[in-house]
C-alpha positions in Angstrom: 0.1 0.0 0.1 2.9 2.3 0.8 4.5 1.7 -2.6 1.1 2.4 -4.3 0.8 5.7 -2.4 4.4 6.6 -3.2 3.9 6.0 -6.9 0.4 7.2 -7.4 -0.5 9.8 -4.6 -0.5 12.9 -6.8 -2.9 11.1 -9.1 -5.2 9.9 -6.4 -5.4 13.5 -4.7 -5.4 15.2 -8.2 -8.5 13.1 -9.5 -10.3 13.7 -6.1 -9.8 17.4 -6.4 -11.0 17.4 -10.1 -14.1 15.3 -9.2 -14.9 17.8 -6.4 -14.4 20.6 -8.7 -16.8 19.2 -11.3 -19.3 18.5 -8.7 -19.0 22.1 -7.5 -19.4 23.4 -11.0 -22.5 21.0 -11.8 -24.1 22.2 -8.6 -23.5 25.9 -9.4 -25.1 25.3 -12.9 -28.1 23.5 -11.5 -28.5 26.3 -8.9 -28.1 28.8 -11.6 -30.5 27.3 -14.0 -33.2 26.7 -11.4 -32.9 29.8 -9.2 -31.2 32.5 -11.3 -28.8 32.8 -8.2 -25.2 31.8 -8.2 -23.2 29.8 -5.8 -20.7 32.3 -5.3 -18.1 30.1 -3.5 -17.7 28.0 -6.5 -15.1 30.1 -8.1 -13.1 30.5 -4.9 -12.9 26.7 -4.5 -12.3 25.8 -8.0 -9.5 28.4 -8.6 -7.7 27.3 -5.4 -8.1 23.6 -6.2 -6.8 24.3 -9.8 -3.7 25.6 -8.2 -3.3 22.6 -6.1 -3.8 20.3 -9.2 -1.0 22.4 -11.1 1.5 21.7 -8.1 0.4 18.0 -8.1 1.1 17.8 -11.8 4.4 19.4 -11.3 5.3 16.7 -8.8 4.2 14.0 -11.2 6.4 15.6 -14.0 9.5 15.5 -11.8 8.7 12.1 -10.5 8.4 10.5 -14.1 11.2 12.8 -15.4 8.7 14.4 -17.9 9.1 17.9 -16.7 9.7 20.6 -19.4 13.4 21.2 -19.9 15.5 23.4 -22.0 17.6 20.6 -23.4 19.0 21.9 -26.6 22.5 22.4 -25.1 22.1 19.2 -22.9 21.3 16.9 -25.7 24.3 17.9 -27.8 26.7 17.4 -25.0 28.3 14.2 -23.6 30.4 13.0 -20.7 31.2 15.3 -17.9 29.6 18.3 -19.3 26.3 16.6 -19.7 26.5 15.4 -16.0 27.5 19.0 -15.1 24.4 20.4 -16.8 22.1 17.7 -15.4 23.2 18.6 -11.8 23.0 22.1 -12.5 19.3 21.6 -13.6 18.6 19.8 -10.4 20.4 22.4 -8.1 18.3 25.1 -9.9 14.9 23.2 -9.4 15.8 22.4 -5.8 16.8 26.1 -5.1 13.4 27.2 -6.8 11.2 24.8 -4.7 13.2 25.4 -1.6 12.4 29.0 -1.8 8.8 28.2 -2.6 8.5 26.2 0.6 10.2 29.0 2.6 8.1 31.8 1.1 5.0 29.8 1.2 5.4 29.0 4.7 5.9 32.7 5.6 2.7 33.5 3.6 0.7 30.8 5.6 2.3 32.2 8.9 1.3 35.8 8.0 -2.4 34.6 7.1 -2.7 32.8 10.4 -1.3 35.8 12.4 -3.6 38.2 10.6 -6.5 35.9 10.7 -7.3 36.5 7.0 -10.6 34.8 5.8 -11.8 34.2 2.4 -14.5 36.4 0.8 -17.1 33.8 -0.3 -17.0 31.2 2.4 -15.3 33.2 5.2 -13.0 30.4 6.0 -9.2 31.0 6.8 -7.3 31.6 3.7 -4.2 29.7 5.0 -6.3 26.4 4.4 -5.8 27.3 0.7 -2.2 28.4 0.8 -0.9 25.8 2.8 -0.9 23.6 -0.2 2.0 25.6 -1.7 4.7 24.9 0.8 3.4 21.2 1.3 3.2 20.4 -2.3 6.4 22.1 -2.9 8.0 19.9 -0.4 6.5 16.9 -2.2 8.2 18.2 -5.3 11.5 18.5 -3.6 11.1 14.9 -2.6 10.2 13.9 -6.1 13.2 15.6 -7.6 15.6 14.0 -5.1 13.9 10.5 -5.8 14.4 11.0 -9.5 18.0 12.3 -9.2 18.9 9.1 -7.0 17.3 6.9 -9.6 19.2 8.6 -12.5 22.5 8.4 -10.6 22.0 4.6 -9.9 21.1 3.9 -13.5 23.6 6.4 -14.8 20.8 8.1 -16.8 22.3 11.4 -17.9 
């Protein structure tokens, strides 16, 4: 079970969030059609869940080594230069997501301290933004997993 979660966690959570977004949109359409009113929280929920899904998709891309890369220079090099470019890319990716974890955590802490609430549902905003540092940490784990696997297989 743990192996399954390690290899399919992002897909499970992403598909659940997508199903929730579809249900919310469907309910909003029915309410709008039947009553001429709008379920105002639907936009708030779907936009934030969409951000979560993007971060989960990024994690999947790094896990499967299908992330977008600028590999023109990388693909024409060989040997030590190719390894250097590979590790440079890994270090840059790690640095970006470490900063995203750090800055996302600062944002969450600020929102908790300031007691910021959402406009439509009046729930704490940090419940939405906590996904940024958490999923960025997951992306860091996936980058490291892929790097270890590439080193073991000499896949540069």
